[in-house]
Backbone as a ProteinNet text record, in pm:
[ID]
protein_1_A
[PRIMARY]
MKYQILKSLSVPVVALLAVFATSVVSANAQTNQRVYAQIPFDFVVGDKMLSAGKYSVSSQLMDGSALLIRNVKAKGSAIRLTDGIQSRSSQTQTRLVFHRYGQTYFLAEVWQNGYSTGRKLHQSKAERALQREREQVAQNSYDIVELIASVR
[TERTIARY]
-2687.2	-2675	-2547.9	-2492.7	-2365.7	-2250.7	-2258.7	-2164	-2146.9	-2284.5	-2301.7	-2236.9	-2262	-2216.3	-2072.4	-1996.8	-1850	-1793.3	-1861.7	-1815	-1805.2	-1932.3	-1925.4	-1828.3	-1787.5	-1695.8	-1553.3	-1529.5	-1389.4	-1341.9	-1412.2	-1359.7	-1300	-1368.4	-1309.7	-1184.1	-1199.3	-1080.6	-951.9	-973.3	-855.7	-804.8	-898.7	-857.7	-789.8	-830.5	-757.6	-614.8	-612.8	-480.5	-392.7	-435.7	-350.3	-292	-377	-340.3	-234.4	-274.8	-167.4	-27.7	-33.8	86	181.8	108	172.6	244.2	180.5	214.5	328.5	336.8	445.9	573.4	559.2	678.9	712.4	642.2	710.5	759.6	717.3	781	911.5	907.6	1036.2	1149.6	1096.3	1197.5	1275.1	1228.2	1305.1	1386.5	1356.9	1424.5	1536.2	1528.5	1641.7	1767.9	1758.8	1878.6	1954.5	2077.7	2174.5	2217.4	2224.3	2268.5	2412	2496.3	2635.9	2664	2755	2780.5	2922.5	3001.7	3123	3080.6	3107.8	3074.7	3204.9	3217.8	3348.8	3378.3	3284.7	3298	3259.1	3299	3260.1	3106.1	3035.2	2894.3	2840.3	2723.1	2659.2	2531.2	2543.1	2398.3	2363.9	2258	2220.3	2324.9	2379.9	2479.4	2633.2	2639.9	2769.9	2836.4	2956.9	3029.4	3099.9	3069.1	3130.3	3225.9	3331.5	3442.1	3399.8	3460.2	3429	3486.4	3412.9	3463.6	3339.8	3362	3255.2	3170.1	3025.4	2925.7	2832.2	2777.4	2657.1	2549	2436.2	2296.1	2194.6	2165.6	2080.8	1982.9	1862.5	1755.1	1786.1	1749.4	1769	1638.4	1519.1	1393.4	1301.5	1209	1140.3	1063.2	1006.4	938.6	1018.5	1157.2	1261.4	1264.5	1211.7	1209.1	1336.4	1436.8	1592.7	1673.9	1759.6	1882.3	2011.4	2093.6	2226.4	2324.6	2387.3	2497.7	2627	2706.7	2826.8	2938.2	3060.3	3165.9	3225.3	3226.2	3270.7	3407.9	3501.7	3632.8	3697.8	3632.3	3695.8	3573.1	3624.8	3521	3449.5	3321.8	3231.4	3095.2	3000.2	2871.3	2766.5	2652.7	2535.4	2402.9	2319.3	2176.4	2089.1	1984.7	1894.6	1751.5	1669.6	1517.8	1476.1	1380.1	1346.8	1199	1135.1	998.6	993.4	894.3	872.4	827.3	884.7	838.6	795.2	721.8	667.3	712.9	749.6	769.7	653.1	652.8	530.3	573.4	675.8	710.7	817.2	846.8	950.2	1086.7	1186.2	1312.5	1385.4	1460.6	1550.3	1673.7	1719.5	1859.9	1854	1937.4	1943.1	2024.6	1993.3	2079	2057.5	2143.8	2149.6	2137	2056.6	2041.4	2078.6	2173.4	2226.3	2177	2175.8	2142.4	2267.9	2310.8	2443.9	2430.2	2484.2	2491.2	2635.6	2672.3	2810.9	2895.7	2988.2	3059	3013	2907.3	2851.9	2732.4	2751.2	2644.5	2576.9	2444.7	2361.6	2305.6	2318.5	2218.8	2077.2	2004.9	1859.8	1779.1	1783.6	1705.1	1791.8	1723.5	1792.6	1666.9	1712.2	1603.9	1680.1	1598.8	1628.1	1560.7	1636.2	1576.6	1465.4	1365.2	1241.8	1138.6	1166.1	1063.6	1011.4	893	832.2	840.8	875.3	906.7	1040.1	1078.6	1218.4	1201.3	1322.4	1337	1390.4	1330.9	1377.4	1410.4	1541.2	1596.6	1551.5	1526.8	1479.5	1595.4	1552.1	1656.2	1713.2	1848.5	1895.1	1902.9	1916.5	1902	2024	2134.5	2234.7	2197.5	2122.2	2079.5	1968	1876.2	1769.3	1829.3	1935.3	1991	2062	2152.1	2190	2084.3	1962.8	1855.9	1800.2	1779.2	1724.4	1831	1969.7	2058.1	2075.5	2070.6	2063.3	1942	1828.9	1713.4	1707.6	1769.6	1781.1	1852.1	1956.7	2034.2	1980.2	1847.2	1780.1	1875.9	1923.7	1974.6	1885.6	1896.9	1827	1856	1764.9	1805.5	1906.3	1915.7	2021.2	2019.4	2145.7	2147.9	2127.2	2076.3	2061.5	2185.8	2235.9	2337.2	2311.8	2301.9	2259.4	2377.2	2398.9	2496.1	2432.7	2480	2432.2	2484	2408.4	2452.7	2414.3	2454.3	2424	2354.5	2269.8	2208.6	2264.4	2288.4	2332.7	2263.6
8574.1	8529.4	8535.3	8656.6	8682.6	8591.3	8589.2	8504.1	8358.1	8297.7	8163.3	8145.9	8246.5	8228.2	8247.5	8341.1	8347	8217.6	8171.3	8035.3	7932.2	7909.6	7813.8	7827.6	7953.7	7973.2	7953.6	7978.5	7970.2	7837.4	7743	7586.6	7560.4	7571.6	7541.6	7627	7748.5	7835.4	7790	7766.1	7717.2	7579.4	7499.7	7372.3	7374.1	7474.5	7515.5	7575.4	7656.5	7712.4	7600.6	7514.4	7413.9	7318.3	7293.7	7200.6	7266.2	7410	7485.2	7490.9	7516.4	7531.6	7411.4	7292.1	7164.7	7128.2	7171.5	7152.5	7237.9	7354.3	7454.2	7397.7	7359.7	7292	7174	7068.5	6972.9	6989.8	7086.8	7145.8	7196.5	7273.8	7343.6	7245.7	7139.6	7042.5	6980.9	6963.4	6906.3	7013.3	7141.8	7235.9	7303.8	7277.6	7334.5	7253.8	7136.9	7031.5	7062.2	7040.9	7061.1	6907.5	6922.8	6789.2	6805.5	6698.8	6708.2	6588.7	6619.2	6513.4	6539.7	6434.5	6444.7	6420.3	6522.7	6511.8	6511.3	6400.7	6358.4	6421.4	6501.7	6564.6	6720.5	6786	6927.6	6931.4	7025.6	7033.1	7172.4	7178.9	7310.8	7346.7	7451.3	7489.1	7629.7	7627.4	7755.4	7787.1	7908.3	7953.7	7932.3	7876.2	7870.4	7712.7	7706.7	7579.6	7568.1	7456.1	7427.9	7295.7	7305.5	7219.2	7100.7	6969.5	6870.8	6890.4	6832.5	6861.6	6822.3	6842.5	6824.9	6950.6	6939.3	7035.3	7018.4	7126.1	7140.8	7194	7137.6	7208.3	7246.1	7364.2	7412.3	7511.3	7510.7	7604.8	7757.7	7834.6	7973.4	8043.2	7980.9	8030.3	7955.1	7998.8	7914.3	7798	7827.6	7732.2	7637.8	7650.3	7570.7	7595	7690.4	7718	7772.3	7806.6	7851.6	7772	7702.6	7618.9	7691.6	7693.5	7731.8	7617.5	7597.2	7490.4	7543.3	7501.6	7563	7457.2	7484.1	7401.2	7428.8	7313.8	7329.2	7380.6	7342	7358.7	7470	7507.1	7601	7726	7817.4	7916.9	7858.6	7861.7	7822.3	7795.1	7869.6	7852.9	7894.7	7851.6	7885.7	7893	7974.6	7969.6	7957.4	7851.3	7815.7	7801.2	7859.5	7846.4	7684.4	7636.2	7507	7493.3	7390.9	7348.2	7228	7210.4	7074.1	6964.3	6841	6735.7	6619.2	6530.5	6434.5	6291.9	6198.9	6067.8	5979.9	5853	5759.5	5710.5	5718.5	5675.3	5756.8	5742.5	5812.1	5755.9	5847.4	5808.7	5736	5642.5	5563.2	5620.3	5691.1	5753.4	5900.3	5980.9	6104.3	6107.8	6196.8	6177	6301.9	6325.4	6426.6	6368.6	6416.5	6362	6469.9	6410.3	6507.9	6462.4	6542.8	6524.9	6542	6419.8	6435.3	6434.2	6542	6545.3	6541.9	6438.4	6407.2	6412.5	6501.5	6513.1	6627.3	6699.9	6805.9	6758.9	6781	6750.8	6873.9	6851.2	6966.9	6907	6971.3	6935.2	6957.9	6859.5	6853.6	6831.3	6739.4	6735.2	6697.6	6729.1	6696.2	6633.3	6515.9	6433.4	6400.1	6399	6362.4	6228.8	6143.7	6021.4	6051.2	5965.8	5981.3	6073.5	6133.4	6234.6	6185.9	6209.8	6162.2	6289.7	6400.2	6531.8	6559.1	6623.8	6665.7	6812.6	6852.9	6978	6943.5	7008.2	7000.4	7143.6	7146.1	7272.2	7317.9	7454.8	7503.5	7473.9	7432.5	7401.7	7541.2	7547.5	7667	7671.7	7782.8	7795.6	7700.2	7699.9	7607.3	7474.8	7414.5	7279.4	7247	7352.7	7338	7335.1	7408.4	7412.5	7281.2	7219.6	7097.1	6974.6	6997.9	6894.2	6903.6	7010.1	7037.3	6982.4	7005.9	6977.6	6819.4	6745	6608.1	6527.9	6596.9	6540.9	6547.7	6657.5	6659.5	6559.2	6506.8	6394.7	6264.7	6251.3	6126.3	6052.3	6119.4	6057.3	6084	5995.8	6025.2	6170	6235.4	6383.1	6407.1	6313.1	6319.4	6172.9	6166.6	6037.8	6090.3	6008.7	6042.3	5973.3	6054.7	6022	6060.9	5959.4	5989.9	5960.3	6062.8	6040.8	6027.8	5943	5927.4	6046.7	6101.7	6214.9	6181.2	6270	6256.5	6398.5	6374.7	6502.7	6527.4	6647	6685.3	6809.4
1652.3	1511	1434.2	1462.5	1389.8	1439.5	1584.4	1647.7	1609.6	1571.5	1518.2	1377.5	1295	1162.9	1148.8	1231.8	1248.8	1300.9	1395.1	1465.6	1351.3	1281.6	1176.2	1065.9	1041.6	924.6	983.1	1101.7	1158	1161.9	1176.6	1174.2	1043.6	932.7	804.8	774.3	809.9	774.5	843.8	973.4	1050.9	991.7	951	884.7	766.8	694.2	545	579.3	667.5	713.3	747.1	850.4	882.4	771.8	687.3	557.1	485.5	454	366.5	444.7	587.5	649.7	638.4	666	658.8	520.8	425.7	280	251.9	294.2	281.4	357.8	487.9	526.3	483.9	437.4	359.8	221.6	166.3	26.5	48.5	168.6	192.4	257.6	322.1	367.3	252.3	140.4	24.9	-28.4	-61.2	-123.1	-33	98.3	176	189.2	149.2	144.4	29.4	58.1	-63.8	-112.1	-251.2	-301.6	-360.3	-318.1	-356.2	-457.4	-564.8	-648.6	-712.4	-737.5	-815.7	-956.5	-1033.5	-1173.7	-1263.7	-1327.8	-1383.4	-1526	-1561.4	-1699.8	-1692.6	-1793.6	-1807.8	-1846	-1794.9	-1846.9	-1849.4	-1905.7	-1932	-1833.7	-1784.8	-1709.9	-1769.4	-1843.9	-1899.5	-2014.7	-2006.3	-2098.2	-2044.1	-1921	-1867.2	-1871	-1922.6	-1904.6	-1776.2	-1706.9	-1580.8	-1590.8	-1519.9	-1533.8	-1432.6	-1473.1	-1375.6	-1246.2	-1150.5	-1016.1	-909.4	-778.4	-679.6	-678.3	-690	-696.5	-585.5	-541.6	-451.8	-553.6	-522.3	-579.7	-486.2	-475	-370.6	-412.8	-365.3	-396.3	-343.2	-432.1	-414.3	-364.6	-394	-375.1	-287.7	-208.9	-124	-190.5	-321.7	-387.5	-476.3	-466.7	-537.7	-690.3	-742.5	-872.1	-939.4	-851.1	-899.8	-826.7	-892.3	-845.4	-855.8	-762.9	-759.1	-776.7	-873.2	-908.9	-891.9	-783	-743.5	-724.6	-771.3	-769.5	-625	-551.2	-403.8	-393	-472.3	-457.2	-547.4	-656.2	-752.4	-775.4	-856	-881.1	-997.7	-969.7	-1097.7	-1058.4	-1095.3	-1048.7	-1142.1	-1149.9	-1233.8	-1155.8	-1191.4	-1128.4	-1249.5	-1231.8	-1345.3	-1293.3	-1360.4	-1324.9	-1359.2	-1266.8	-1297.1	-1282.4	-1320.5	-1308.1	-1224.8	-1140.7	-1068.9	-1175.3	-1151.4	-1220.2	-1125.8	-1178.1	-1091.3	-1144.6	-1041.3	-1085.5	-1028.9	-1070.4	-1029.1	-893	-861.3	-720.6	-648.3	-520.8	-453.5	-520.6	-507.1	-568	-462.4	-509.9	-414.3	-388	-486.2	-497.6	-526.4	-468.2	-507.3	-647.7	-729.3	-861.8	-956.3	-1035.2	-1132.5	-1262.9	-1339.8	-1476.2	-1591.3	-1673.6	-1774.6	-1916.3	-2014.2	-2156.1	-2220.2	-2305.2	-2360.2	-2520.3	-2577.7	-2722.7	-2765.7	-2814.2	-2863.7	-2739.4	-2712.6	-2593.4	-2502	-2534.1	-2463.1	-2370.5	-2240.3	-2137.2	-2078.4	-2074.9	-2015.2	-1888.3	-1772.1	-1648.7	-1687.4	-1663.9	-1699.1	-1585.2	-1490.4	-1378	-1251.3	-1146	-1001.2	-914.5	-871.3	-790.3	-649.3	-555.1	-413.3	-377.8	-290.5	-260	-162.8	-156.6	-77.1	-125.2	-224.6	-298.5	-411.1	-457.2	-596.1	-678.2	-640.9	-721.8	-733.2	-856	-877.6	-945.8	-985.6	-1042.9	-1185.1	-1281.4	-1430.4	-1467.7	-1514.4	-1556	-1695.3	-1705.5	-1848.1	-1941.5	-2056.7	-2163.8	-2222.1	-2238.3	-2286	-2438.2	-2505.5	-2658.5	-2718.9	-2652.9	-2702.2	-2705.3	-2610.5	-2598.4	-2706.9	-2723.1	-2816.9	-2955.6	-2986.1	-3113.6	-3141.8	-3037.9	-3069.2	-3079.3	-3008.8	-3025	-3163.8	-3220.3	-3361.5	-3462.8	-3429.2	-3526.6	-3543.3	-3414.2	-3418.3	-3465.6	-3449.3	-3508.7	-3660.1	-3723.7	-3863.5	-3928.1	-3848.9	-3926.2	-3866.4	-3822.6	-3775.1	-3668.9	-3578.7	-3456.3	-3353	-3242	-3113.1	-3072.9	-3014	-2985.6	-2884.9	-2773.6	-2686.1	-2611.9	-2538.5	-2451.3	-2316.2	-2216.8	-2073.6	-1990.3	-1910.8	-1841.7	-1684.8	-1584.6	-1453	-1354	-1256.1	-1169.7	-1028.2	-951.8	-805.6	-727.9	-634.5	-561.8	-425.9	-321.1	-188.5	-130.3	-27	34.6	165.7	203.1	329.3	373.3
[MASK]
++++++++++++++++++++++++++++++++++++++++++++++++++++++++++++++++++++++++++++++++++++++++++++++++++++++++++++++++++++++++++++++++++++++++++++++++++++++++

């Protein structure tokens, strides 16, 4: 009797473990790739100002919740926490999305082609302050600037 109960429970448990394992593998496949982009302007990540140049963006945690943004040729990097975001369809191009306030750019989102999920960087205090300031003078809170990037 005990053997039959254990046998009947083992099939659903094995099936659940298989589903979980494949979802972890597919989630990690996206986060293990590096995104490369030539950024033609200075920009802000968190509280760090980074100069224009070629950058790599890579995940620092298995769940993709922390991104390392690193200048490929110069000294300059930042790590920022992110949240997952969903698009209605898979992305056709890898891209970085910036919020522009006047001449100040903040990295806001990272998308990879072939995926319907991306990463949204947490807003910094400086960006929230600029957003409030612009809203008070009845302007759009920010402009969106997108750069095409590559994955390697």
